[in-house]
C-alpha positions as a Python dict, from the first residue, in 0.01 Angstrom:
ca = {
    (1, 'M'): (0, 0, 0),
    (2, 'K'): (177, 107, -298),
    (3, 'D'): (-136, 11, -485),
    (4, 'A'): (-373, 118, -251),
    (5, 'K'): (-246, 508, -327),
    (6, 'N'): (-250, 452, -696),
    (7, 'A'): (-625, 343, -655),
    (8, 'L'): (-690, 588, -402),
    (9, 'R'): (-506, 861, -692),
    (10, 'V'): (-707, 716, -1003),
    (11, 'V'): (-1071, 712, -799),
    (12, 'G'): (-939, 1132, -678),
    (13, 'M'): (-888, 1183, -1009),
    (14, 'I'): (-1227, 1047, -1169),
    (15, 'V'): (-1393, 1233, -845),
    (16, 'L'): (-1189, 1562, -960),
    (17, 'G'): (-1299, 1517, -1340),
    (18, 'L'): (-1667, 1417, -1245),
    (19, 'F'): (-1717, 1738, -1028),
    (20, 'V'): (-1558, 1992, -1291),
    (21, 'F'): (-1823, 1810, -1594),
    (22, 'M'): (-2102, 1871, -1347),
    (23, 'V'): (-1994, 2250, -1258),
    (24, 'V'): (-1890, 2318, -1633),
    (25, 'A'): (-2136, 2121, -1829),
    (26, 'P'): (-2406, 2364, -1748),
    (27, 'F'): (-2174, 2680, -1879),
    (28, 'A'): (-2063, 2506, -2188),
    (29, 'L'): (-2424, 2359, -2294),
    (30, 'K'): (-2507, 2717, -2293),
    (31, 'V'): (-2241, 2848, -2497),
    (32, 'I'): (-2310, 2531, -2759),
    (33, 'F'): (-2706, 2579, -2744),
    (34, 'G'): (-2624, 2939, -2798),
    (35, 'I'): (-2405, 2895, -3117),
    (36, 'L'): (-2675, 2628, -3218),
    (37, 'G'): (-2957, 2873, -3157),
    (38, 'A'): (-2785, 3060, -3424),
    (39, 'T'): (-2681, 2817, -3651),
    (40, 'F'): (-3059, 2666, -3636),
    (41, 'S'): (-3209, 2995, -3704),
    (42, 'L'): (-2978, 3080, -3995),
    (43, 'I'): (-3066, 2717, -4177),
    (44, 'T'): (-3451, 2737, -4099),
    (45, 'F'): (-3446, 3075, -4256),
    (46, 'L'): (-3233, 2878, -4590),
    (47, 'V'): (-3511, 2628, -4594),
    (48, 'G'): (-3771, 2845, -4557),
    (49, 'L'): (-3641, 3041, -4845),
    (50, 'A'): (-3544, 2751, -5036),
    (51, 'V'): (-3932, 2627, -4997),
    (52, 'L'): (-4055, 2937, -5097),
    (53, 'L'): (-3881, 2911, -5392),
    (54, 'I'): (-3991, 2577, -5496),
    (55, 'K'): (-4376, 2712, -5423),
    (56, 'V'): (-4308, 3030, -5661),
    (57, 'A'): (-4134, 2759, -5910),
    (58, 'V'): (-4479, 2546, -5911),
    (59, 'V'): (-4699, 2818, -5959),
    (60, 'L'): (-4482, 2940, -6260),
    (61, 'A'): (-4488, 2607, -6393),
    (62, 'I'): (-4864, 2594, -6379),
    (63, 'G'): (-4921, 2889, -6497),
    (64, 'Y'): (-4702, 2850, -6807),
    (65, 'L'): (-4871, 2500, -6879),
    (66, 'I'): (-5201, 2671, -6815),
    (67, 'L'): (-5114, 2940, -7116),
    (68, 'V'): (-4937, 2665, -7338),
    (69, 'G'): (-5322, 2485, -7287),
    (70, 'I'): (-5499, 2809, -7429),
    (71, 'R'): (-5248, 2883, -7675),
    (72, 'A'): (-5300, 2537, -7771),
    (73, 'L'): (-5715, 2513, -7815),
    (74, 'L'): (-5678, 2817, -7982),
    (75, 'R'): (-5526, 2686, -8270),
}
């Protein structure tokens, strides 16, 4: 009988844990995704800024190579 009480106690704790998880999970996910949304937008902005900087650097490098080539042809 004592084992049956312990088994029912464990089953009750598991059911209670599942109930709490099912009730709290939507709220927790909303909070987590709200924070992740802000973080994701910041990371997206920084990656976009880095890509823009790389594009500017490539354009400047190509312009420099063209100027050096023109200078070499004129000599």
